[in-house]
C-alpha positions in Angstrom: -0.2 0.1 -0.1 1.5 3.5 -0.9 1.5 6.3 1.6 -1.2 8.6 -0.3 -3.8 5.9 -0.1 -3.2 5.4 3.5 -5.3 7.9 4.6 -8.4 6.0 3.4 -7.6 3.0 5.6 -7.0 4.8 8.5 -10.6 6.7 8.1 -12.1 3.3 7.8 -10.3 1.9 10.9 -11.2 4.3 13.2 -15.0 4.1 11.9 -14.9 0.3 12.5 -13.5 0.3 15.8 -15.0 3.4 17.3 -18.3 3.0 16.7 -20.7 4.6 18.6 -19.0 3.7 21.8 -17.7 6.8 23.5 -15.3 4.7 26.3 -12.7 4.6 23.4 -10.1 7.1 24.6 -8.2 6.6 21.5 -10.0 4.8 18.7 -8.3 5.4 15.2 -5.2 7.4 13.3 -4.8 9.1 10.1 -1.8 9.9 8.0 -1.5 12.5 5.1 1.8 13.4 3.4 2.7 17.1 3.8 5.5 17.5 0.9 7.9 14.9 -0.7 10.3 14.9 2.6 7.2 15.7 5.2 4.3 13.0 6.1 2.0 13.6 9.4 0.4 10.8 11.3 -2.2 11.2 14.1 -4.1 9.5 16.9 -7.7 10.3 17.3 -10.8 10.0 19.8 -14.2 8.4 18.4 -15.5 12.1 17.6 -12.3 12.1 15.0 -10.6 14.8 16.9 -6.9 14.1 17.1 -5.2 13.9 20.5 -1.7 13.3 19.2 0.0 14.9 16.0 3.3 14.1 14.5 5.2 15.3 11.7 7.9 13.0 10.4 10.7 14.6 8.0 13.3 12.8 6.0 15.2 12.7 2.7 12.9 13.6 -0.6 10.8 10.5 -1.1 11.2 8.7 1.9 7.5 8.1 2.2 6.6 7.0 -1.0 6.9 3.0 -0.4 4.7 0.0 0.5 3.7 0.5 4.1 2.0 -2.5 6.2 -0.4 -1.1 8.8 -1.2 -2.5 12.3 -3.1 -0.7 15.2 -4.7 -2.0 18.3 -7.3 0.0 20.0 -9.7 -1.2 22.9 -12.0 0.2 24.9 -10.5 1.9 28.4 -7.1 0.9 27.5 -4.2 2.7 25.6 -4.4 2.8 21.6 -1.3 2.4 18.9 -0.9 2.7 15.7 2.0 1.4 13.5 3.1 1.9 9.8 6.1 -0.5 8.9 7.9 -0.1 5.3 11.2 -2.0 4.3 13.2 0.8 5.8 11.3 2.5 8.7 8.8 1.9 11.6 6.5 5.0 12.3 4.7 4.2 15.5 2.3 6.3 18.0 0.9 5.7 21.2 -1.6 7.0 23.8 -2.6 6.4 27.2 -5.2 9.2 28.3 -5.5 8.0 31.8 -1.7 8.1 32.5 -1.1 11.2 30.1 1.6 9.1 28.5 2.3 9.6 24.7 4.3 7.5 22.7 6.1 8.9 19.3 8.6 6.2 17.9 10.5 4.6 20.7 10.1 7.7 23.1 7.6 8.3 25.7 6.5 11.9 26.7 3.9 13.4 29.1 1.0 15.0 27.8 2.8 18.4 29.3 5.3 18.0 26.7 2.8 18.9 24.2 0.4 17.2 22.1 2.6 17.9 18.7 5.9 16.6 17.5 8.5 16.7 14.8 10.7 13.6 14.3 13.8 14.3 12.2 15.9 11.8 10.2 13.2 9.6 9.2 14.2 6.5 7.5 17.9 7.6 7.5 20.1 4.7 8.7 23.2 6.8 9.3 21.9 9.4 11.8 19.4 8.9 14.9 16.0 10.1 14.6 15.7 13.2 16.8 11.8 13.7 18.3 11.6 17.2 19.0 8.3 18.4 21.0 6.5 21.5 19.2 4.2 22.3 22.0 0.3 21.9 22.7 -2.2 23.2 20.1 -5.8 22.9 19.3 -6.1 19.9 17.1 -9.1 19.8 14.9 -10.9 17.0 13.3 -10.6 16.4 9.5 -13.2 17.4 7.4 -12.8 18.6 4.1 -9.0 18.3 4.7 -6.6 16.2 6.8 -6.3 17.3 10.7 -2.6 17.6 9.8 -3.0 20.0 7.2 -5.6 21.9 9.1 -3.4 22.2 12.1 -0.5 23.7 9.9 -3.1 26.3 8.4 -4.2 27.6 11.3 -0.8 27.7 12.9 1.9 28.9 10.5 4.5 29.2 12.7 4.6 25.2 13.4 6.0 24.9 9.4 8.4 27.8 10.0 9.5 25.7 13.2 9.9 22.5 11.3 11.8 24.3 8.5 13.9 25.8 11.1 14.7 22.6 12.8 15.4 20.5 9.7 18.0 23.3 8.6 19.4 23.0 11.8 19.5 19.1 12.1 17.7 19.1 15.1 19.4 21.7 17.6 
């Protein structure tokens, strides 16, 4: 499965798992390519409002590959989603009760923010760097993916991403 079609699968997974049961704290996920070097992934509640947003940056075209999708969402339990390709695994998790967010192999507290940047994605020569970008109002996808809505309503996020990419994550 190519990345561009992944948002459709993610949206269907959200609908199938969440149903009308409001006891799911995290019930689905979404993905969307932002550019040739940036893609986004998020976890969402049953009302489709994201609770965790992550932008992944790598070499141009890194996300144009076949992806395997895995996720687990259970009533009253932490939820996670994972995309795996030949070169990289993208993984997000959320435990709303403890306030722990998982971005790749890192664990963060909700007080660290709800929006992150991962640099050096799919580059075996350099370790990934996970950078908290802050706490923002994350709107559910409607006419546009949630990650695009966030960038449109907060243009400073993309400026910060560009700056961090130029600095190599410093």
